[in-house]
C-alpha positions, -999 to +999 in steps of 0.1 A: -139-670+250-128-683+218-094-680+202-107-660+174-121-634+198-088-633+217-070-628+185-091-598+176-088-582+211-049-586+208-050-569+175-070-540+189-046-536+218-016-536+194-031-508+172-040-488+206-004-491+217+012-480+184-011-450+183-001-441+219+036-444+211+029-424+181+011-396+199+038-395+225+065-394+199+048-365+182+045-345+214+081-350+221+090-343+185+072-309+189+098-298+215+128-312+199+162-293+204+190-295+182+223-277+173+228-263+207+259-239+206+276-214+228+290-184+210+314-159+223+298-126+235+314-090+230+332-094+262+340-120+288+307-116+308+285-123+277+277-155+258+251-162+230+233-194+230+218-208+198+197-237+191+168-251+168+135-260+182+100-270+168+082-248+193+085-210+200+083-212+239+116-225+249+142-212+273+178-218+286+188-224+321+224-221+333+246-223+364+280-230+378+274-261+397+258-296+387+241-317+411+240-351+394+222-346+361+207-313+370+219-278+372+220-264+406+201-231+413+198-223+376+190-190+362+164-190+334+166-168+304+138-170+276+149-174+241+139-151+213+125-174+186+123-167+149+103-191+126+126-201+096+127-226+066+146-228+036+131-245+004+148-272-014+169-258-042+156-272-077+159-309-078+186-311-052+167-332-025+194-329+000+191-292+002+167-272+023+154-270+059+120-277+073+102-251+091+115-246+127+123-219+153+157-205+155+161-198+193+186-172+207+193-166+243+219-140+255+236-147+288+248-117+306+267-106+338+288-136+337+318-141+361+353-143+345+372-175+343+341-193+353+327-227+341+290-227+334+266-253+325+237-247+302+207-265+290+178-257+266+143-266+276+111-269+256+079-282+273+090-315+287+120-318+263+155-310+277+187-308+257+218-325+271+238-303+295+266-285+280+293-262+293+316-233+286+342-214+305+345-176+304+376-158+297+399-144+326+400-105+328+433-103+346+459-109+319+464-143+332+478-173+311+453-189+288+451-210+255+427-212+226+424-236+196+423-226+160+407-249+135+395-243+099+380-264+069+367-295+088+344-297+057+334-333+061+303-355+055+287-383+076+312-400+100+342-385+086+335-356+110+350-379+137+385-369+124+379-334+139+367-348+170+399-370+173+420-340+166+404-318+193+408-348+218+445-353+208+452-316+213+435-315+248+454-347+259+488-337+246+491-302+258+505-291+290+491-257+284+460-243+304+430-259+291+417-241+261+382-228+266+377-210+233+377-226+196+383-202+167+370-214+134+376-195+101+348-212+079+340-243+059+327-263+091+306-283+067+309-290+030+275-277+019+256-252+040+223-261+024+225-297+035+209-302+069+223-338+072+259-324+072+249-301+102+234-332+120+266-352+113+288-321+124+271-319+157+268-356+163+304-364+155+322-334+170+304-332+204+334-317+221+325-283+205+296-284+227+318-276+257+337-248+242+328-212+235+330-208+197+342-179+176+335-186+140+330-171+106+314-186+075+334-199+047+324-204+010+309-238+018+285-224+043+276-200+014+266-228-007+229-237-006+231-268-028+254-287-051+255-256-071+288-239-066+274-203-063+280-184-033+245-173-020+245-157+015+255-161+051+216-168+059+221-205+068+254-198+088+235-173+109+209-198+119+236-219+138+255-192+157+246-164+180+275-141+175+277-106+188+257-082+164+283-054+166+295-056+131+287-038+099+251-037+088+256-058+055+273-087+074+255-085+107+261-118+127+290-129+106+313-101+109+319-091+146+345-085+172+351-096+208+375-088+236+390-120+252+410-105+281+444-093+264+431-101+229+409-082+205+394-108+180+379-092+148+360-118+126+355-110+090+330-124+067+347-116+034+334-147+015+312-131-012+328-098-022+298-078-025+302-064+010+306-026+016+344-025+017+346+012+029+319+006+056+336-025+070+370-008+068+357+022+089+340-002+112+373-021+116+392+010+123+367+023+150+368-012+167+407-010+169+404+026+182+379+020+209+393-014+222+429-011+232+443-044+239+477-062+240+470-083+209+448-080+179+439-112+160+418-113+129+401-143+114+387-146+079+382-175+055+401-163+026+434-147+036+456-119+024+482-145+009+474-178-008+495-211-015+477-215-050+442-229-047+425-194-042+451-170-053+424-145-068+407-145-035+439-133-019+444-106-042+411-091-034+418-094+004+450-076+000+435-048-020+408-043+006+426-050+040+464-050+037+469-012+044+444-012+072+460-043+087+493-027+089+479+007+100+460-009+128+490-033+137+472-065+135+494-092+152+482-123+136+459-128+105+443-163+107+426-179+077+418-212+060+403-219+025+436-231+011+437-266+030+475-260+034+493-251+066+516-221+059+529-189+076+546-157+071+561-142+102+562-106+112+559-090+078+555-053+072+553-027+043+537-051+020+523-042-014+488-050-023+498-058-059+523-084-047+520-118-034+551-111-013+541-098+023+571-073+027+603-076+047+605-090+083+601-063+110+602-076+147+585-043+159+558-038+133+553-071+114+521-088+110+522-128+112+499-144+084+490-179+096+470-201+070+455-231+089+457-266+074+424-284+071+411-298+104+393-324+081+410-347+054+406-325+023+439-314+011+449-289-018+486-294-014+487-305-051+474-269-062+501-251-046+523-230-068+560-228-062+561-191-071+538-184-043+554-207-018+588-189-019+578-160+003+565-184+032+587-189+064+571-225+065+548-245+045+534-279+052+514-292+021+504-324+037+491-310+070+456-323+070+435-332+101+456-306+119+448-278+145+467-250+162+470-244+198+476-208+210+492-204+245+494-169+260+519-166+288+529-130+299+538-111+268+544-141+247+520-160+225+532-196+218+518-213+185+518-250+181+504-271+149+492-303+163+484-335+142+456-359+152+482-381+168+490-354+193+522-345+176+536-309+173+551-305+139+555-267+138+559-242+166+570-204+170+566-177+195+555-142+191+560-112+215+533-087+223+537-052+205+517-035+232+522-030+269+500-045+294+495-012+312+489+024+300+507+054+312+483+082+316+495+115+301+484+151+303+472+171+273+506+189+272+525+157+275+505+144+245+513+175+224+550+174+235+551+139+223+551+150+185+579+162+163+588+164+126+619+151+108+634+153+071+653+128+052+672+146+025+684+115+010+648+102+004+633+135+000+607+124+027+591+139+058+582+121+088+558+130+116+568+112+148+554+107+182+564+089+214+549+054+217+536+063+253+505+081+236+492+045+230+461+041+253+458+080+256+453+086+219+427+069+197+435+083+163+456+108+144+448+130+113+475+149+093+466+179+072+488+204+052+519+195+031+500+192-002+497+154-001+470+133-017+465+111+015+467+140+039+433+141+059+431+104+063+426+091+098+450+064+114+444+044+146+470+045+172+469+006+179+503+000+194+532+018+211+557+004+184+542+022+154+555+059+162+557+077+128+541+083+095+562+093+064+557+109+031+579+113+000+583+142-023+596+169-001+626+190-015+649+215+002+636+244-020+606+249-001+592+253+035+561+234+047+536+234+076+516+204+088+487+201+112+481+172+135+446+165+147+448+142+178+416+125+190+420+112+226+402+079+238+376+100+255+367+117+222+381+150+229+407+166+204+440+183+205+458+202+178+495+207+170+511+227+142+545+213+129+564+236+106+591+222+084+619+246+074+641+229+048+660+260+036+668+290+059+676+313+029+638+313+020+621+346+027+587+358+023+579+394+005+549+413+010+526+423-021+506+455-019+477+457-044+465+492-059+431+481-073+418+514-084+383+510-073+383+472-079+381+443-056+408+418-052+402+380-054+401+364-020+427+338-030+454+363-040+483+360-017+497+387+003+532+373+001+556+356-022+589+336-017+621+347-033+629+312-044+597+310-065+609+337-088+603+341-117+566+342-110+540+341-138+515+363-126+488+347-150+490+316-128+499+328-097+473+354-091+436+352-098+420+383-116+405+410-094+370+424-103+355+457-110+320+467-119+318+476-156+353+468-163+375+439-175+408+433-158+437+444-181+469+434-164+492+443-136+516+472-134+546+463-113+559+491-089+565+523-109+563+507-144+540+521-171+539+488-189+518+459-182+537+428-171+529+390-166+558+383-147+575+392-113+611+386-126+640+369-111+658+390-087+630+407-073+639+403-036+618+431-022+582+441-012+563+449-044+533+471-054+511+456-080+485+481-096+456+468-116+445+482-150+412+480-167+391+486-198+355+489-202+336+456-199+307+449-225+280+427-212+259+407-235+222+407-237+203+374-246+167+379-257+141+352-252+112+364-274+089+337-268+077+336-304+078+374-309+101+395-330+125+419-314+129+456-323+158+464-345+167+493-320+173+469-291+211+464-284+231+432-282+253+444-255+259+473-232+285+491-210+277+501-173+283+538-181+256+536-205+230+525-178+201+529-174+194+518-211+158+522-223+146+492-244+122+490-272+091+470-274+089+435-291+060+424-313+039+394-317+009+388-337-020+385-316-004+396-285+002+428-264+038+433-252+038+439-214+075+444-209+109+426-203+116+403-175+149+405-160+153+379-132+116+379-125+111+417-125+094+436-154+116+464-166+115+489-195+151+497-191+184+480-179+190+491-144+220+512-133+236+486-111+236+458-138+272+443-140+269+411-158+256+395-188+219+395-187+189+374-202+156+394-210+124+375-215+096+391-235+063+392-214+032+388-234-005+390-230-029+377-255-049+404-274-087+399-274-111+412-299-148+422-294-178+405-311-207+427-318-240+412-328-267+428-352-298+408-344-324+424-363-349+421-333-335+387-322-322+375-289-288+361-279-285+332-254-272+343-220-237+326-227-232+341-260-195+350-263-186+387-265-148+384-274-123+361-290-085+357-295-062+340-319-059+310-296-096+309-285-123+314-310-155+305-294-185+286-312-208+311-326-243+311-307-278+304-321-300+334-314-339+332-314-367+355-327-404+350-324-419+339-358-387+335-373-362+307-382-323+318-377-307+308-409-270+320-401-246+347-396-233+373-421-199+389-417-191+415-441-216+404-465-206+368-463-223+340-446-201+322-419-205+294-394-175+301-373-151+330-368-125+331-397-090+319-389-075+351-401-098+374-380-079+397-357-101+426-351-135+436-338-161+419-358-199+425-363-221+396-370-255+401-385-283+376-379-303+362-408-338+353-405-367+335-424-403+341-415-421+310-401-454+300-419-482+289-395-500+255-400-536+268-396-531+293-423-521+265-447-553+246-440-574+277-449-555+284-481-563+248-492-599+251-484-601+285-504-586+269-533-610+239-534-640+266-529-627+287-557-625+257-580-659+246-570-674+280-577-657+281-612-668+245-620-705+255-609-705+286-631-692+267-661-720+240-658-747+268-655-735+285-685-733+253-706-770+246-694-782+280-705-768+274-741 
């Protein structure tokens, strides 16, 4: 065997090996699993798993015990796979996602406060095993981390990983099993490489439950700074789909034992504000918990970089946050750590958050960047003045929340594990609910008046919390009456309105919706002046009918009363209201005068009412005898005919009925429409022995003048019609009577006769010529 042959054989073997490796790599690549994430479920016993895979037949296994590198006795859940891709944006080569399957698996019936291990599997490919720990459901102590604006690229994501590890190593609190993130996890949502780096360099997140919302940077599909949508964000998280329809998957809520978290996607302001507000209120009503925490990317207050976004947030959410008694509003976006503690009664048009209120205040916590990007230089002194604490340099920081009993401790950590800010909040709500009877709920309400402020307050006992979901107030002539408010705490126990004065008495109604959906009602009168008395009004209508809105009483303090505005006019068929006579007076009055402190009689006076007639003649001419108006005592009123050239008048239509006289019971202005039938005229034919075709017309009208027929007559040619001695080819335009058409004929010459005549002529000529020749010959 020669060296040349061995060299050739070796080359072939190398090629085969390369092909083998390539084929096996391709097979494995077809089952590649990336971006494995565990998202919170709506409650502690549910978790949503999300990942990307190149095939659609993958699944998830999970269990509570590891046996070496395997999950012991795993439960399998098949994933729902959806094919997805995102094309490159323009010439931005970093943008876009190749085609892959987005896989979502929902784990249910989980145990509380239990660590689960989970793994995604596709064909022979398995992901690494990751873990999460469910929340407790017994009000026990617990902690969670709050991070925002990691917003890094490449290996700089490591800073967030170092921060997480530092917090875990530095704290003595219970190990956190939840990470709340309020957006900008990456710098450009449309750059897949950033997501690759995010998952590679922050691996700790794979062992936490995550509760996230998108930031504006997840909304960026390319280097273009336009907000596009939450589409890319939703491919990386399997959040509860219990939010409003236009932000499904990125606005949602979940209950984490004692805490109701509501996560709001408010990045792009085209969302349906009213729909999200109603959804938010219903979530609070239907999920009574000890704490309410809201997470969003932009917050209600800003330190400077995104002040305009904060203004929009306040306009949309401030009143509702205060009504629903949110405890903490978390946000990022500004890349500056700042907080306003326990603020209440803010104004949506102001950058100040209201006065401090220990019982009802909301704490607004703006997280510093978990990455390295800092906007401290963009802070505005005028905005910083209202904050209780600001740290403009707090980058690569995170917050640890520790819940112990009724207290929530908040600590700001650096990546070095140092706490640089801390404060503690006390729960607004009890851990247990006192069950009340319906009567006890009704008895919990009363009404009070503040004469100095001219304001009224409806008050209730805080113990209705947990028994009552919402309240609705009506009455009192207030613009915001009828608006529903959620009962979300036992500390908020009144609702006040200003603009009430001692000259009047009021009556309010409270609609009480219980947590089971049933309703109770209570009326609360407000008597501000005991001297106020009501007086009865008796109406003498002289055959008329009173307006249903006219009152049966008046109050003495309202005198003098202008009757033209106090009362609405009564009605009487055929008459116009002409004013009121007061008591025994013979003179019409427009006023109940001051000092009329007794029951009164108002007598209606009348004058005959003319009703107008509108004629719709449809091109015709009305009779000069038809009236333009009428009185009821003239009815029935006979009507004259209208005229229209070429038409026969059929009568007048009143409300679809043909009439010849206005009916006796007519008591309003009327419209009469002339009804016409087009007149037709006969066509008579004088055929002089001829015959008409079968379809010859026998009549015509002004709008329909048919083509004249061509008759036939044996041995004759038809040469036209004559009407009144004149030849015509069509019915004259001014014809509007019966017409007689006379057929004109010309006798037809036969061809055989013509030949004989010619022969006779030739024969005659021949005889004449022969005669002449004979005569000449004789001479």
